VOTOR-978945 format. One record per residue (C-alpha): chain; x, y, z; residue in one letter. Coordinates in steps of 0.001 Angstrom, whole numbers, plus 524288, in hexadecimal, padded with zeros to 5 digits. Layout:
<pt cadena="A" c1="X" c2="Y" c3="Z" residuo="a"/>
...
This chain:
<pt cadena="A" c1="9F530" c2="D2C65" c3="EB8ED" residuo="x"/>
<pt cadena="A" c1="9F3F7" c2="D20E3" c3="EAFB1" residuo="x"/>
<pt cadena="A" c1="9F45C" c2="D21EA" c3="EA0F1" residuo="x"/>
<pt cadena="A" c1="9E838" c2="D1CF4" c3="E9A2C" residuo="x"/>
<pt cadena="A" c1="9E6C4" c2="D17E2" c3="E8C4E" residuo="x"/>
<pt cadena="A" c1="9E331" c2="D226B" c3="E826E" residuo="x"/>
<pt cadena="A" c1="9DC88" c2="D202F" c3="E7561" residuo="x"/>
<pt cadena="A" c1="9E233" c2="D2644" c3="E6901" residuo="x"/>
<pt cadena="A" c1="9D7C6" c2="D30E0" c3="E6987" residuo="x"/>
<pt cadena="A" c1="9DB6A" c2="D33DC" c3="E7793" residuo="x"/>
<pt cadena="A" c1="9E9F4" c2="D3420" c3="E742A" residuo="x"/>
<pt cadena="A" c1="9E768" c2="D3E05" c3="E695A" residuo="x"/>
<pt cadena="A" c1="9DF74" c2="D464A" c3="E72AA" residuo="x"/>
<pt cadena="A" c1="9EA45" c2="D461F" c3="E7CEB" residuo="x"/>
<pt cadena="A" c1="9F409" c2="D4B00" c3="E72D7" residuo="x"/>
<pt cadena="A" c1="9EAAB" c2="D55B0" c3="E6E68" residuo="x"/>
<pt cadena="A" c1="9E857" c2="D59F8" c3="E7C6F" residuo="x"/>
<pt cadena="A" c1="9F6FE" c2="D5B90" c3="E7DD6" residuo="x"/>
<pt cadena="A" c1="9F72F" c2="D64E6" c3="E7260" residuo="x"/>
<pt cadena="A" c1="9FBA4" c2="D5BC8" c3="E677F" residuo="x"/>
<pt cadena="A" c1="9F55A" c2="D5EE9" c3="E5A61" residuo="x"/>
<pt cadena="A" c1="9EF71" c2="D52F1" c3="E53DB" residuo="x"/>
<pt cadena="A" c1="9EB62" c2="D560E" c3="E45FC" residuo="x"/>
<pt cadena="A" c1="9E812" c2="D4830" c3="E41E4" residuo="x"/>
<pt cadena="A" c1="9E1F3" c2="D409C" c3="E4CED" residuo="x"/>
<pt cadena="A" c1="9E149" c2="D33B6" c3="E459A" residuo="x"/>
<pt cadena="A" c1="9EFA3" c2="D348F" c3="E420F" residuo="x"/>
<pt cadena="A" c1="9F30F" c2="D3784" c3="E5036" residuo="x"/>
<pt cadena="A" c1="9EB34" c2="D2BDA" c3="E550C" residuo="x"/>
<pt cadena="A" c1="9F1B5" c2="D22FB" c3="E4B0C" residuo="x"/>
<pt cadena="A" c1="9FF1F" c2="D274C" c3="E4F8B" residuo="x"/>
<pt cadena="A" c1="9FBA2" c2="D25F3" c3="E5DEC" residuo="x"/>
<pt cadena="A" c1="9F64F" c2="D1856" c3="E5B87" residuo="x"/>
<pt cadena="A" c1="A026D" c2="D1411" c3="E53FC" residuo="x"/>
<pt cadena="A" c1="A0CD9" c2="D1AB6" c3="E5C15" residuo="x"/>
<pt cadena="A" c1="A0742" c2="D1B1D" c3="E69EF" residuo="x"/>
<pt cadena="A" c1="A0345" c2="D27B7" c3="E70CC" residuo="x"/>
<pt cadena="A" c1="A0D0D" c2="D2567" c3="E7BBD" residuo="x"/>
<pt cadena="A" c1="A18AA" c2="D2452" c3="E725F" residuo="x"/>
<pt cadena="A" c1="A14A4" c2="D3020" c3="E6A4D" residuo="x"/>
<pt cadena="A" c1="A1227" c2="D3828" c3="E7677" residuo="x"/>
<pt cadena="A" c1="A205E" c2="D3620" c3="E7A5B" residuo="x"/>
<pt cadena="A" c1="A244B" c2="D3FE9" c3="E6FD8" residuo="x"/>
<pt cadena="A" c1="A1BFC" c2="D4B2A" c3="E74FB" residuo="x"/>
<pt cadena="A" c1="A2623" c2="D5201" c3="E7D6B" residuo="x"/>
<pt cadena="A" c1="A2C80" c2="D5A31" c3="E72BB" residuo="x"/>
<pt cadena="A" c1="A1F0C" c2="D5F64" c3="E6F41" residuo="x"/>
<pt cadena="A" c1="A1AC6" c2="D631B" c3="E7CFF" residuo="x"/>
<pt cadena="A" c1="A194B" c2="D7185" c3="E8061" residuo="x"/>
<pt cadena="A" c1="A219B" c2="D6F83" c3="E8C90" residuo="x"/>
<pt cadena="A" c1="A249B" c2="D65B7" c3="E972C" residuo="x"/>
<pt cadena="A" c1="A19B2" c2="D6BFD" c3="E9F0D" residuo="x"/>
<pt cadena="A" c1="A0FAC" c2="D6E74" c3="E9448" residuo="x"/>
<pt cadena="A" c1="A0F26" c2="D6115" c3="E8DFB" residuo="x"/>
<pt cadena="A" c1="A061B" c2="D6525" c3="E8305" residuo="x"/>
<pt cadena="A" c1="A0ADA" c2="D64CC" c3="E7502" residuo="x"/>
<pt cadena="A" c1="A110A" c2="D70CC" c3="E6EC0" residuo="x"/>
<pt cadena="A" c1="A06EC" c2="D78A4" c3="E6750" residuo="x"/>
<pt cadena="A" c1="A05B0" c2="D739A" c3="E596C" residuo="x"/>
<pt cadena="A" c1="A0BC2" c2="D6640" c3="E5C03" residuo="x"/>
<pt cadena="A" c1="A0522" c2="D5B9C" c3="E5410" residuo="x"/>
<pt cadena="A" c1="A03C8" c2="D4D06" c3="E558A" residuo="x"/>
<pt cadena="A" c1="A0BC0" c2="D4B70" c3="E490C" residuo="x"/>
<pt cadena="A" c1="A1701" c2="D5333" c3="E4EE2" residuo="x"/>
<pt cadena="A" c1="A171F" c2="D4ACB" c3="E5B0F" residuo="x"/>
<pt cadena="A" c1="A1696" c2="D3E7D" c3="E52D6" residuo="x"/>
<pt cadena="A" c1="A21C6" c2="D435A" c3="E4A3C" residuo="x"/>
<pt cadena="A" c1="A2ADB" c2="D4350" c3="E561E" residuo="x"/>
<pt cadena="A" c1="A2665" c2="D3584" c3="E594D" residuo="x"/>
<pt cadena="A" c1="A295B" c2="D311C" c3="E4B55" residuo="x"/>
<pt cadena="A" c1="A3660" c2="D383A" c3="E4B6A" residuo="x"/>
<pt cadena="A" c1="A3A80" c2="D30F2" c3="E57A3" residuo="x"/>
<pt cadena="A" c1="A36A6" c2="D2416" c3="E515D" residuo="x"/>
<pt cadena="A" c1="A3EE9" c2="D26EC" c3="E4555" residuo="x"/>
<pt cadena="A" c1="A4A15" c2="D2BE9" c3="E4D9E" residuo="x"/>
<pt cadena="A" c1="A494C" c2="D1FFB" c3="E566D" residuo="x"/>
<pt cadena="A" c1="A4A1A" c2="D16F0" c3="E4AAA" residuo="x"/>
<pt cadena="A" c1="A5627" c2="D1E15" c3="E459A" residuo="x"/>
<pt cadena="A" c1="A5CBC" c2="D1D2F" c3="E52DB" residuo="x"/>
<pt cadena="A" c1="A58E0" c2="D0EF9" c3="E54A2" residuo="x"/>
<pt cadena="A" c1="A5E79" c2="D0A0B" c3="E47D6" residuo="x"/>
<pt cadena="A" c1="A6B4D" c2="D1108" c3="E4A73" residuo="x"/>
<pt cadena="A" c1="A6C3D" c2="D0BA3" c3="E5843" residuo="x"/>
<pt cadena="A" c1="A6A7C" c2="CFE27" c3="E523F" residuo="x"/>
<pt cadena="A" c1="A75E5" c2="D00EA" c3="E491C" residuo="x"/>
<pt cadena="A" c1="A7E5D" c2="D0492" c3="E54D5" residuo="x"/>
<pt cadena="A" c1="A7973" c2="CF8D4" c3="E5C88" residuo="x"/>
<pt cadena="A" c1="A7D1A" c2="CEF84" c3="E519B" residuo="x"/>
<pt cadena="A" c1="A8A71" c2="CF5E5" c3="E5047" residuo="x"/>
<pt cadena="A" c1="A8D54" c2="CF543" c3="E5ED9" residuo="x"/>
<pt cadena="A" c1="A891F" c2="CE709" c3="E5F72" residuo="x"/>
<pt cadena="A" c1="A91B2" c2="CE3DA" c3="E53B9" residuo="x"/>
<pt cadena="A" c1="A9D95" c2="CEACC" c3="E5951" residuo="x"/>
<pt cadena="A" c1="A9C64" c2="CE4E9" c3="E66EB" residuo="x"/>
<pt cadena="A" c1="A99F9" c2="CD71B" c3="E61FA" residuo="x"/>
<pt cadena="A" c1="AA56B" c2="CD7F9" c3="E5880" residuo="x"/>
<pt cadena="A" c1="AAEF7" c2="CDD40" c3="E6295" residuo="x"/>
<pt cadena="A" c1="AAB43" c2="CD363" c3="E6D10" residuo="x"/>
<pt cadena="A" c1="AAAA1" c2="CC7C5" c3="E63CA" residuo="x"/>
<pt cadena="A" c1="AB7F7" c2="CCB29" c3="E5E52" residuo="x"/>
<pt cadena="A" c1="ABDEF" c2="CCBDF" c3="E6BE8" residuo="x"/>
<pt cadena="A" c1="AB68C" c2="CC1AC" c3="E73BD" residuo="x"/>
<pt cadena="A" c1="AB0A0" c2="CB7FB" c3="E6A16" residuo="x"/>
<pt cadena="A" c1="AA380" c2="CB5C9" c3="E6395" residuo="x"/>
<pt cadena="A" c1="A9D2C" c2="CAB48" c3="E6C0D" residuo="x"/>
<pt cadena="A" c1="A950A" c2="CAFBA" c3="E7799" residuo="x"/>
<pt cadena="A" c1="A9D7D" c2="CA7D4" c3="E80F6" residuo="x"/>
<pt cadena="A" c1="AA8E2" c2="CB02B" c3="E7C4F" residuo="x"/>
<pt cadena="A" c1="AA330" c2="CBDD7" c3="E7B61" residuo="x"/>
<pt cadena="A" c1="A9A2C" c2="CBCE7" c3="E8738" residuo="x"/>
<pt cadena="A" c1="AA509" c2="CB989" c3="E90C6" residuo="x"/>
<pt cadena="A" c1="AA566" c2="CC32C" c3="E9C46" residuo="x"/>
<pt cadena="A" c1="AB42A" c2="CC4C3" c3="E9B1C" residuo="x"/>
<pt cadena="A" c1="AB20C" c2="CCBBE" c3="E8E10" residuo="x"/>
<pt cadena="A" c1="AAB9A" c2="CD720" c3="E9526" residuo="x"/>
<pt cadena="A" c1="AAF31" c2="CE185" c3="E9F05" residuo="x"/>
<pt cadena="A" c1="AB558" c2="CDCE7" c3="EABB8" residuo="x"/>
<pt cadena="A" c1="AB061" c2="CE8F7" c3="EB2E4" residuo="x"/>
<pt cadena="A" c1="AAB0E" c2="CE395" c3="EBFAD" residuo="x"/>
<pt cadena="A" c1="A9FDC" c2="CED5C" c3="EBF88" residuo="x"/>
<pt cadena="A" c1="A9B35" c2="CE7C8" c3="EB28E" residuo="x"/>
<pt cadena="A" c1="A9C15" c2="CD926" c3="EB554" residuo="x"/>
<pt cadena="A" c1="A8D7C" c2="CD813" c3="EB7F1" residuo="x"/>
<pt cadena="A" c1="A8A7E" c2="CDFF9" c3="EABB3" residuo="x"/>
<pt cadena="A" c1="A9350" c2="CD720" c3="EA38C" residuo="x"/>
<pt cadena="A" c1="A8C78" c2="CCAEF" c3="EA88A" residuo="x"/>
<pt cadena="A" c1="A7EFC" c2="CD0D7" c3="EA68D" residuo="x"/>
<pt cadena="A" c1="A81BA" c2="CD4CC" c3="E9879" residuo="x"/>
<pt cadena="A" c1="A87BF" c2="CC79F" c3="E9518" residuo="x"/>
<pt cadena="A" c1="A7B89" c2="CC11D" c3="E9AAC" residuo="x"/>
<pt cadena="A" c1="A72FD" c2="CC9DB" c3="E9231" residuo="x"/>
<pt cadena="A" c1="A7AC9" c2="CC61B" c3="E8623" residuo="x"/>
<pt cadena="A" c1="A7A4E" c2="CB797" c3="E894F" residuo="x"/>
<pt cadena="A" c1="A6BB5" c2="CB8D1" c3="E8B97" residuo="x"/>
<pt cadena="A" c1="A6A3D" c2="CBEA0" c3="E7E09" residuo="x"/>
<pt cadena="A" c1="A71F7" c2="CB341" c3="E7872" residuo="x"/>
<pt cadena="A" c1="A68C0" c2="CA990" c3="E7EF9" residuo="x"/>
<pt cadena="A" c1="A5C8E" c2="CB0F1" c3="E7AB5" residuo="x"/>
<pt cadena="A" c1="A60A8" c2="CB355" c3="E6CB1" residuo="x"/>
<pt cadena="A" c1="A6730" c2="CA650" c3="E6A2F" residuo="x"/>
<pt cadena="A" c1="A59F1" c2="CA108" c3="E6629" residuo="x"/>
<pt cadena="A" c1="A52E2" c2="CAD7E" c3="E621E" residuo="x"/>
<pt cadena="A" c1="A5B84" c2="CB5E4" c3="E595F" residuo="x"/>
<pt cadena="A" c1="A5F2A" c2="CB0C7" c3="E4BF3" residuo="x"/>
<pt cadena="A" c1="A6D52" c2="CB555" c3="E4C5F" residuo="x"/>
<pt cadena="A" c1="A7024" c2="CAFE3" c3="E59E8" residuo="x"/>
<pt cadena="A" c1="A68BB" c2="CA351" c3="E56E9" residuo="x"/>
<pt cadena="A" c1="A7120" c2="CA14C" c3="E4AD7" residuo="x"/>
<pt cadena="A" c1="A7DD5" c2="CA210" c3="E5281" residuo="x"/>
<pt cadena="A" c1="A7909" c2="C99D3" c3="E5DEB" residuo="x"/>
<pt cadena="A" c1="A73C6" c2="C8F3E" c3="E54FB" residuo="x"/>
<pt cadena="A" c1="A7F51" c2="C8EFA" c3="E4BAF" residuo="x"/>
<pt cadena="A" c1="A8AEE" c2="C92A5" c3="E5422" residuo="x"/>
<pt cadena="A" c1="A8693" c2="C911C" c3="E623A" residuo="x"/>
<pt cadena="A" c1="A89D8" c2="C9F18" c3="E6631" residuo="x"/>
<pt cadena="A" c1="A85E6" c2="CAD33" c3="E6399" residuo="x"/>
<pt cadena="A" c1="A90DD" c2="CB675" c3="E5FB3" residuo="x"/>
<pt cadena="A" c1="A9090" c2="CC406" c3="E6585" residuo="x"/>
<pt cadena="A" c1="A8E30" c2="CCA9F" c3="E5857" residuo="x"/>
<pt cadena="A" c1="A8174" c2="CC2E9" c3="E57A1" residuo="x"/>
<pt cadena="A" c1="A7DD7" c2="CC44F" c3="E65FC" residuo="x"/>
<pt cadena="A" c1="A7E5E" c2="CD32A" c3="E6576" residuo="x"/>
<pt cadena="A" c1="A7352" c2="CD2AC" c3="E5B90" residuo="x"/>
<pt cadena="A" c1="A69E6" c2="CCE71" c3="E663B" residuo="x"/>
<pt cadena="A" c1="A6FA5" c2="CD6B5" c3="E7132" residuo="x"/>
<pt cadena="A" c1="A68FA" c2="CE38D" c3="E7472" residuo="x"/>
<pt cadena="A" c1="A7093" c2="CF013" c3="E7262" residuo="x"/>
<pt cadena="A" c1="A6FD0" c2="CF20F" c3="E8112" residuo="x"/>
<pt cadena="A" c1="A76BB" c2="CE52A" c3="E83DA" residuo="x"/>
<pt cadena="A" c1="A8118" c2="CE833" c3="E79A2" residuo="x"/>
<pt cadena="A" c1="A8384" c2="CF547" c3="E804B" residuo="x"/>
<pt cadena="A" c1="A84D1" c2="CEE3E" c3="E8D5E" residuo="x"/>
<pt cadena="A" c1="A8E09" c2="CE481" c3="E870B" residuo="x"/>
<pt cadena="A" c1="A96DB" c2="CEF8B" c3="E8284" residuo="x"/>
<pt cadena="A" c1="A96EF" c2="CF551" c3="E903B" residuo="x"/>
<pt cadena="A" c1="A9CD6" c2="CE8D1" c3="E9615" residuo="x"/>
<pt cadena="A" c1="AA765" c2="CE677" c3="E8BF1" residuo="x"/>
<pt cadena="A" c1="AB5AB" c2="CE762" c3="E8F94" residuo="x"/>
<pt cadena="A" c1="ABAC9" c2="CF535" c3="E8E69" residuo="x"/>
<pt cadena="A" c1="AC358" c2="CF215" c3="E82AB" residuo="x"/>
<pt cadena="A" c1="AB7CC" c2="CEC08" c3="E7B84" residuo="x"/>
<pt cadena="A" c1="AAF4C" c2="CF7C6" c3="E7EB5" residuo="x"/>
<pt cadena="A" c1="AB9BF" c2="D0103" c3="E79CF" residuo="x"/>
<pt cadena="A" c1="ABB7A" c2="CF98B" c3="E6D2A" residuo="x"/>
<pt cadena="A" c1="AAD0B" c2="CFB0F" c3="E6A2C" residuo="x"/>
<pt cadena="A" c1="AABC8" c2="D0929" c3="E6EF8" residuo="x"/>
<pt cadena="A" c1="AB72A" c2="D0D4C" c3="E6654" residuo="x"/>
<pt cadena="A" c1="AAF69" c2="D090F" c3="E5A5E" residuo="x"/>
<pt cadena="A" c1="AA598" c2="D13CD" c3="E5DA1" residuo="x"/>
<pt cadena="A" c1="AB024" c2="D1D50" c3="E61FC" residuo="x"/>
<pt cadena="A" c1="AAA60" c2="D1EC1" c3="E6FA3" residuo="x"/>
<pt cadena="A" c1="AAE77" c2="D1B31" c3="E7D77" residuo="x"/>
<pt cadena="A" c1="AA9D5" c2="D0EA0" c3="E83E1" residuo="x"/>
<pt cadena="A" c1="AA129" c2="D1571" c3="E8DF0" residuo="x"/>
<pt cadena="A" c1="A9B46" c2="D1DD2" c3="E832C" residuo="x"/>
<pt cadena="A" c1="A97E6" c2="D11D2" c3="E7B0A" residuo="x"/>
<pt cadena="A" c1="A91CD" c2="D0AE8" c3="E86C3" residuo="x"/>
<pt cadena="A" c1="A8937" c2="D16E0" c3="E88B6" residuo="x"/>
<pt cadena="A" c1="A85E4" c2="D17A1" c3="E7A39" residuo="x"/>
<pt cadena="A" c1="A81A8" c2="D0968" c3="E799E" residuo="x"/>
<pt cadena="A" c1="A7884" c2="D0B3A" c3="E8536" residuo="x"/>
<pt cadena="A" c1="A7248" c2="D174B" c3="E7F25" residuo="x"/>
<pt cadena="A" c1="A70EE" c2="D10B1" c3="E71E2" residuo="x"/>
<pt cadena="A" c1="A6A8C" c2="D04D5" c3="E781C" residuo="x"/>
<pt cadena="A" c1="A60CC" c2="D0D80" c3="E7F56" residuo="x"/>
<pt cadena="A" c1="A5D3B" c2="D14C6" c3="E72DF" residuo="x"/>
<pt cadena="A" c1="A5BF1" c2="D07E9" c3="E6BB5" residuo="x"/>
<pt cadena="A" c1="A51CC" c2="D0388" c3="E7593" residuo="x"/>
<pt cadena="A" c1="A4A9F" c2="D108F" c3="E74B9" residuo="x"/>
<pt cadena="A" c1="A49ED" c2="D0F6A" c3="E65FE" residuo="x"/>
<pt cadena="A" c1="A45CD" c2="D0130" c3="E6621" residuo="x"/>
<pt cadena="A" c1="A3A63" c2="D0459" c3="E6F28" residuo="x"/>
<pt cadena="A" c1="A364C" c2="D108C" c3="E67A3" residuo="x"/>
<pt cadena="A" c1="A384D" c2="D1987" c3="E733E" residuo="x"/>
<pt cadena="A" c1="A39B2" c2="D2838" c3="E7165" residuo="x"/>
<pt cadena="A" c1="A47AE" c2="D2A4A" c3="E6CF5" residuo="x"/>
<pt cadena="A" c1="A495A" c2="D3841" c3="E683C" residuo="x"/>
<pt cadena="A" c1="A4946" c2="D3E42" c3="E75E8" residuo="x"/>
<pt cadena="A" c1="A4F3B" c2="D32E4" c3="E7D56" residuo="x"/>
<pt cadena="A" c1="A5964" c2="D35EB" c3="E879C" residuo="x"/>
<pt cadena="A" c1="A62DA" c2="D2B50" c3="E8BF2" residuo="x"/>
<pt cadena="A" c1="A6722" c2="D285E" c3="E99D2" residuo="x"/>
<pt cadena="A" c1="A7537" c2="D285A" c3="E9539" residuo="x"/>
<pt cadena="A" c1="A7C7A" c2="D33DE" c3="E8F74" residuo="x"/>
<pt cadena="A" c1="A8705" c2="D32D6" c3="E852D" residuo="x"/>
<pt cadena="A" c1="A9435" c2="D3923" c3="E87B1" residuo="x"/>
<pt cadena="A" c1="A976E" c2="D4633" c3="E8192" residuo="x"/>
<pt cadena="A" c1="A9E2D" c2="D441E" c3="E748D" residuo="x"/>
<pt cadena="A" c1="AA2EB" c2="D4B9F" c3="E68B7" residuo="x"/>
<pt cadena="A" c1="A958D" c2="D4BEF" c3="E6234" residuo="x"/>
<pt cadena="A" c1="A8FC3" c2="D5421" c3="E6D1E" residuo="x"/>
<pt cadena="A" c1="A9ABF" c2="D5DDB" c3="E6B39" residuo="x"/>
<pt cadena="A" c1="A9B0C" c2="D5DB3" c3="E5C56" residuo="x"/>
<pt cadena="A" c1="A8C6A" c2="D6051" c3="E5B9A" residuo="x"/>
<pt cadena="A" c1="A8DB6" c2="D6B70" c3="E6567" residuo="x"/>
<pt cadena="A" c1="A8316" c2="D65C8" c3="E6DF3" residuo="x"/>
<pt cadena="A" c1="A7FC6" c2="D6FB7" c3="E78A8" residuo="x"/>
<pt cadena="A" c1="A83D8" c2="D6D33" c3="E86A7" residuo="x"/>
<pt cadena="A" c1="A7B43" c2="D6FAB" c3="E9279" residuo="x"/>
<pt cadena="A" c1="A7F7A" c2="D6D04" c3="EA079" residuo="x"/>
<pt cadena="A" c1="A8C61" c2="D6786" c3="E9B52" residuo="x"/>
<pt cadena="A" c1="A85A2" c2="D5D6C" c3="E92AF" residuo="x"/>
<pt cadena="A" c1="A81F6" c2="D5CA5" c3="E846C" residuo="x"/>
<pt cadena="A" c1="A734F" c2="D5E97" c3="E8301" residuo="x"/>
<pt cadena="A" c1="A7226" c2="D54E8" c3="E77AC" residuo="x"/>
<pt cadena="A" c1="A783D" c2="D47CB" c3="E74BA" residuo="x"/>
<pt cadena="A" c1="A7A0C" c2="D4298" c3="E827C" residuo="x"/>
<pt cadena="A" c1="A6E33" c2="D3A7D" c3="E8687" residuo="x"/>
<pt cadena="A" c1="A6510" c2="D3D27" c3="E7B25" residuo="x"/>
<pt cadena="A" c1="A62AB" c2="D3866" c3="E6D64" residuo="x"/>
<pt cadena="A" c1="A6E02" c2="D4021" c3="E67FE" residuo="x"/>
<pt cadena="A" c1="A76F7" c2="D38C5" c3="E714E" residuo="x"/>
<pt cadena="A" c1="A7274" c2="D2C8B" c3="E6A39" residuo="x"/>
<pt cadena="A" c1="A75AE" c2="D32F1" c3="E5D33" residuo="x"/>
<pt cadena="A" c1="A8362" c2="D35F5" c3="E623B" residuo="x"/>
<pt cadena="A" c1="A84E5" c2="D27AF" c3="E6622" residuo="x"/>
<pt cadena="A" c1="A808F" c2="D2366" c3="E58A2" residuo="x"/>
<pt cadena="A" c1="A8A24" c2="D2CE8" c3="E5274" residuo="x"/>
<pt cadena="A" c1="A9507" c2="D252A" c3="E58EA" residuo="x"/>
<pt cadena="A" c1="A8FAE" c2="D1787" c3="E56AA" residuo="x"/>
<pt cadena="A" c1="A89D2" c2="D17B2" c3="E48F4" residuo="x"/>
<pt cadena="A" c1="A91CB" c2="D184A" c3="E3C8E" residuo="x"/>
<pt cadena="A" c1="A9301" c2="D2598" c3="E361D" residuo="x"/>
<pt cadena="A" c1="A8958" c2="D21BE" c3="E2B80" residuo="x"/>
<pt cadena="A" c1="A7FA6" c2="D1BE4" c3="E3515" residuo="x"/>
<pt cadena="A" c1="A8000" c2="D2812" c3="E3D80" residuo="x"/>
<pt cadena="A" c1="A7E62" c2="D310D" c3="E31C0" residuo="x"/>
<pt cadena="A" c1="A7232" c2="D2968" c3="E2DDA" residuo="x"/>
<pt cadena="A" c1="A6D11" c2="D2A5B" c3="E3BC6" residuo="x"/>
<pt cadena="A" c1="A6E7E" c2="D3922" c3="E3C37" residuo="x"/>
<pt cadena="A" c1="A6845" c2="D3ACD" c3="E2ED8" residuo="x"/>
<pt cadena="A" c1="A5C87" c2="D32B7" c3="E330C" residuo="x"/>
<pt cadena="A" c1="A5B55" c2="D3A9D" c3="E3F8C" residuo="x"/>
<pt cadena="A" c1="A5BC7" c2="D4765" c3="E37FB" residuo="x"/>
<pt cadena="A" c1="A5134" c2="D424E" c3="E2EE0" residuo="x"/>
<pt cadena="A" c1="A478C" c2="D3E86" c3="E3993" residuo="x"/>
<pt cadena="A" c1="A4A0B" c2="D4B44" c3="E40DF" residuo="x"/>
<pt cadena="A" c1="A474F" c2="D52EC" c3="E3466" residuo="x"/>
<pt cadena="A" c1="A3A84" c2="D4B7E" c3="E32A0" residuo="x"/>
<pt cadena="A" c1="A36A6" c2="D4E49" c3="E409C" residuo="x"/>
<pt cadena="A" c1="A39AE" c2="D5CBC" c3="E3F19" residuo="x"/>
<pt cadena="A" c1="A3015" c2="D5D7C" c3="E33BC" residuo="x"/>
<pt cadena="A" c1="A255F" c2="D585D" c3="E3CAA" residuo="x"/>
<pt cadena="A" c1="A2803" c2="D6145" c3="E4841" residuo="x"/>
<pt cadena="A" c1="A1FF7" c2="D6DB9" c3="E4934" residuo="x"/>
<pt cadena="A" c1="A1EF6" c2="D71A8" c3="E576C" residuo="x"/>
<pt cadena="A" c1="A2CE7" c2="D6E7D" c3="E5B80" residuo="x"/>
<pt cadena="A" c1="A39FE" c2="D6F8F" c3="E5493" residuo="x"/>
<pt cadena="A" c1="A42F0" c2="D642A" c3="E514F" residuo="x"/>
<pt cadena="A" c1="A4CFE" c2="D6A32" c3="E5A93" residuo="x"/>
<pt cadena="A" c1="A4430" c2="D6670" c3="E65E9" residuo="x"/>
<pt cadena="A" c1="A4494" c2="D5840" c3="E6176" residuo="x"/>
<pt cadena="A" c1="A5359" c2="D589D" c3="E5F88" residuo="x"/>
<pt cadena="A" c1="A5513" c2="D5E12" c3="E6D3A" residuo="x"/>
<pt cadena="A" c1="A4CA2" c2="D5343" c3="E72DE" residuo="x"/>
<pt cadena="A" c1="A54F5" c2="D4948" c3="E6B92" residuo="x"/>
<pt cadena="A" c1="A6196" c2="D4F57" c3="E707F" residuo="x"/>
<pt cadena="A" c1="A6570" c2="D52C5" c3="E628F" residuo="x"/>
<pt cadena="A" c1="A6D23" c2="D5F4D" c3="E605D" residuo="x"/>
<pt cadena="A" c1="A682E" c2="D673D" c3="E54BB" residuo="x"/>
<pt cadena="A" c1="A74AB" c2="D63FA" c3="E4D63" residuo="x"/>
<pt cadena="A" c1="A7373" c2="D5555" c3="E5014" residuo="x"/>
<pt cadena="A" c1="A7538" c2="D524C" c3="E419C" residuo="x"/>
<pt cadena="A" c1="A835B" c2="D56E7" c3="E4211" residuo="x"/>
<pt cadena="A" c1="A8726" c2="D4AB2" c3="E49AE" residuo="x"/>
<pt cadena="A" c1="A85FB" c2="D433B" c3="E3CEB" residuo="x"/>
<pt cadena="A" c1="A926F" c2="D494A" c3="E37A3" residuo="x"/>
<pt cadena="A" c1="A9A77" c2="D49B9" c3="E4419" residuo="x"/>
<pt cadena="A" c1="AA5DF" c2="D404D" c3="E4594" residuo="x"/>
């Protein structure tokens, strides 16, 4: 069955037929035109009567549905800017550590001998170095910072190159470092090497989600984070020998940020999250905020993580 184009009037009628109350039709059409019916419709699940009866809960309004959409946008922006802070920090730390040890010209720091000698990772090392060299060639004439160094010095130092590398490539770069170099960086965040490798992959995935304005609040990751003290300190319930929150959900990302942002940065993050959740709660009438928190993977006492050491 193919999907056919629907006019704004038809879109409004579809929503009404599914039980959604539309008090102001012109407002609804304006929102649908600006935001896209398909994107807005992605937020309907919390307001469905059941997985079988896919009509809206009695009394649910267009404004309530749209409030969840707007909440996710605000939440996504908060998450995105904090991921960028972590990204910049990780790039700075890695470039400093490697430049200090191996040199600041690409012929020095991009030498295969500087990386893991694990035979299973030789192909990965070569592939990542090729990606980095490709970025040097592309950006040598396109990015102002790299152009400046190429034109004036004839090389691009790593602390400049990381500016044009994706977070994903930087995460891959960390995964092929020598063990002692990995440990030196992981210790700065007070985590194990394997944990940090996992964190960087998850952060990169969320960065891409945010950049493309995908639905974030209910996102589940393919990777799970390891159990840590925050799960225990927050008394997160266990089901089937696993914590029900903070493993592969949005709260897992918050736990990662707890360990990778400064204390002040994290405090600001949690305050902003509490603010947007409070605003959303004011706009919810047919469901409770607890239903949203559960979908996000947030325990009810999520705010306590702010003051945990």
